[in-house]
N, C-alpha and C positions, 0 to 999 in steps of 0.2 A: 181354313177348311170352310166350305160353303154349307151352312146349316140347312138341313132337310133336302139337300141335293143328293141325287143318286148318280154315281159314276158307273158307266157300263163299259167294260173293257173287252175289245174284240181283237184277238190276234189275227193278222191277215197275211196269207201267203197264197199267191196265184188263185185267188178266189173269185175272179171276175164273173163266173157263171152264176153264182148264187149270192154274192156280196150285197148287191142292191136290195134284194129281198130281205136279207138280215137287217140291214141298216134301216130300212123303212119300218120294219116291225118294232124297232127301238124308238125311232123318232115319232112314231104315231101312237105311242103309249098314252093311256088316259092320264097318267101322272106325268106332268110336263116339266117339272123341275129336275132335269137330268143333264148329264154331261156324257157324251158318247166319245170314247177314246179308241181310235183306230190305230193299231200298231202294225205298220207294214214291215214284214220280215224279208225285205229285199226281193219282192215279187218281180217276176219277169214278164207278167202279162199286164192287163189294163187295170189291175187293182189299185196302184198308186193314183191313177187318174180318177178312178171312181171315188176314192177317199177324198181327193182334192176337190172334186165337184161338190160333194156334200158339205165339206167344210166351207166352201165358198157361198153356199146358199142357206146354211143354218149355223148360227153362232154357237150352238151347243156342241158342235162337232170339233174335236181336237184330233190332230193327226201326228203320230210319232213314227219314227223310222229307226231301224237297227240292223246290225249285221245279221246275216242268215244264221239262225240257230233254232233250237227246238221251241215248241210252244211255251214252255215254262219261262224262257227268257223274255218272250214277247209279253207274257202276262206280268212278269216282274217290272218290265219297262212301263206297262200300263199303270201299275201301282205307284210308280215314281211320279207319273203325270197326274195321278188322281187327286182331285180337290174336293170331292163330295163327302158329306158326312157318312154316307153309306156307299157300298160298291157291290157290283154284280159282274158276272162274266157271261159271255155268249160266244159260241163258235160261229165262224163266218158263214157256214151253210145252214144254220139253224134259225129258228124264229121264236120270239116271245108272242104269246097271246096278248091282245090289246090291254088287258088289265093286270098283267103279271106284276109290274113294278108297283102299281098302286096297292095291290093286295099284300105284297110282301112288306111294303113301307108301313102300311097300317098295322101289320103284325109287329114290326120293329118298334112301333110307338108304345107298345105295352111296357109296363115297368120291368126293367132289367133284362129285356130280350136283346140278345147280341147276335142271334142267328135265326133267320127265317127261311123255311124250306117249302117247296111246293112239289106236286107230282108232275110227271112228264109223260109224253107218249112218243113212240117211235114212228117214223114216217118213211115209207119206201121211196125209192127214186122217182117212181111215177106219181107220187103224192098220196098213195093209198096208206091209210093208217095200218101200221104193222102190229103194234102192241102197246097197250095202255098200262103203264106201270102204276099200280095202286100202292104207293108207299104209305107208311103208317103216319096218320096225323096224331098230334098230341102236343103236350106242353111238358118239356123236360127241364127240371131245375138242377143245377150243379153248384150248390153253395160251398162245397168243400172239395178237397182233393180226392177223397174216397168216392164221392158221387161222380166226379169227373172221370175217374178210371172206369166206373161202371157204365157211364154213358158211352165211352169209347168202345168198350167191349160189347155191350148189350144193344146199343143203338146204331152206332156208325158201322162196326164190323159185322153186325147182323143185317146190314143194308136196309134198315128201317126207314131212313130218310135219304138214302142214296150215297154212293161213294163220290158223287160229282159236285163240282163247285158251281156249275151253271144253272142249277135249279134252286139257288140260294142267294140270300142277301146278307152281307157282312157289314160290321161297323168298322170304318176305316181307321179310327183312332186306336182300336185294339190291334189291328194289323201293324200299325206304325210303332206303337208302344213296345210290342213284344217281337218286333223285327221278323214277322212271319212272311216267308217268301216261298216260291216254288223252287224245288230242286232242279237246277238247270241241266244236270246230267241225264235226266229222265226223258224218254221218248213216249212212254205210257205210264200211267199210275201216278202222275204228278198231282192230280186232284186229291187223292186220298191222303198224301203226306201233308198237303196244305190244310186240309180239313181237320185232321187229327191235331196238328199244331194249334190251330185256331180254337178247337174245342177245349184245349188245355186251359184256356183263359176265359172262356165264355161263362156267363152266369146262368143263362137261361136260353133255351131253344124252343121255338114255336114252329110247328109243321102243319100245313093244311093238306087235305086230300084233293084239293082242286088241281086239275091238270092245266098248267099254264105255260109249259115249255114244249116246243115241238123239236124233237131230235131227229134230224134227217140221216138216214142210213145209206151210205154209198159203198160200192164194192172196193173202192180205193182208199177208204179211211183207215187210219192207223189201228183202230179198234178191231177191224176185220182182218188185216193181213199180218199183224204182229202178235196176235193173241196166243198162238200155239208154240212159240219158240222160247229159247232160254232168255231172250231179251226181256221177257216179262219178269222172270225171277230176279234177274240182275237189277232191273229198274226198281222193283219193290224193295230190294235190299238197300239200294241207294236212298229210297224214300224213308226207310226206317232209320238209317243213319242220320238223315237230315232232321227228322223229328227229334231224335235223341240229342243231337247237337244243339238244337234250339232250346230244349228244356234245360240242358246243362248251362247254356250261355245265359239264360235268364235267371237261373238259380231257383231252387225249390223254396227257399226261405221267403215268406211274405206273399206267395201266390198259391195257386191251386195245383201244383204239379208234383208234390212230394210223393203221393201214392203212385202216380204214373211213372215217376222215375224209379221208385223202389221196385215196382212190379213190371218194369218195362219188358222183361223177357216174356211175359204172358201176352202182351200186345204183339210182340215180335212173332211168337209162335202162332197166334191166331191169324195174323195178317199173312204170314207165309203159307199157312195151311190153306187159306182161301185160294192162293195162287197155285199151289200144288194140285188142288182138286179141280180147279176150273180152267186154268190157263196153260198148263204145260203138258206136252206129250212126252213119251219116254225118251225120244231122241234129244230132248232139250236138257235132260239132267246131266249128262257128261259135260256139256258146254258150260254148265253152271259151276263146275268144280273150282274155278279160280275165285269165284265169289264165296263159296262155302269155306274156303281156306283162309279167308280174311279174319283178322283178329276180332272185328266187331261181331261177325256172325258167330264165331267160335265162342266168344264170351257169353252171348245170350243163349246159345245151345247148352252151355255148361250150367248156367243158372237154372234153366228149365229142367235139366236132368237132375239137379240137386234139390229141386223143390216140387216134388210130385203133389204134395198136399195143397200147395198154393194153386197149382194148375186145376186141381179138382174143385177147390173152393170157389174160384172165380169162373170156371168154365163148365162145371158140372162133372160128375164122376166119369161118364163115358168119354166126353171130349177131352177132359183132363188126362185120362189114362192114355188115349190115343196120341195126344201131342207129347206126352212124356216119353212114350215108346219111340216116337219119331225123333225127338231130341236126342235120345240115347243113341239111336241108329246113326244119325248124321254126325253126332259127336265122334263116334268111333270111326266112321268113314272119312271124316274131313281131315284127320291128321295122320292118315296112313302114308 
């Protein structure tokens, strides 16, 4: 592993229109000790040639290739190729501001910081700024499993530092030690699963309110055309399974996941509630029935239904009562 090096992973698929702009924004960072990993996902346009051109003129560029799959598989391939002490992600049509990596790197240099976050802004197709996301800045310490559970519920799932991986810097050793990966069945929602898994083992998180990432919005993006269907509920259930499997695989003994594992049904209910409220229309619910009937889903609905006091303790009286009622309703409906 290269000390002080930041590996930046870019999944690439038919991105010839915007890819060069993305690559230039990474290579022209004020922080120069970087490794840019371009993972081509069997593109049919000029994307492979663009990747090769940059690799030929800048030794910091590494090119990988894989069979056509979802973005999670491309990111996992990038993690396999990653050799930097730290790693970041960027989508092929987005941009870093020039000092993003330097700012996050300086934050990571503080004692025990394992995750650094920044704010971002949305940009329209014509380049006009659409929305500036003012995420919460701060210093969050998670020295034990109870603090870790609170961080997941009160910071990540309250969207205080964002559900996204591309406005953050991670410690590569932590990812490798705890076998943290993206769930490859997912088409959307893969960021949140990865982020919660990582948060289970991080000791301290630092967040700045500086806007350092430019998120370009296009009408054909997955976040625009898949957000209203059952695909969203299904994928978030897969993400929840993936998180739980990782915690079980690493074992609660000796690390900081005991409380998360014990009260995982609360994480489950809050994460699914976010999707029910924001991402799903009425027509999507019937198509979700096959997922609702799965043993994993049923198990956590049952635990939530049997522990109303824990829901209220961690989520507050109103939210706890709402999600308890929802758990009972879906528990009864799921096994009819």
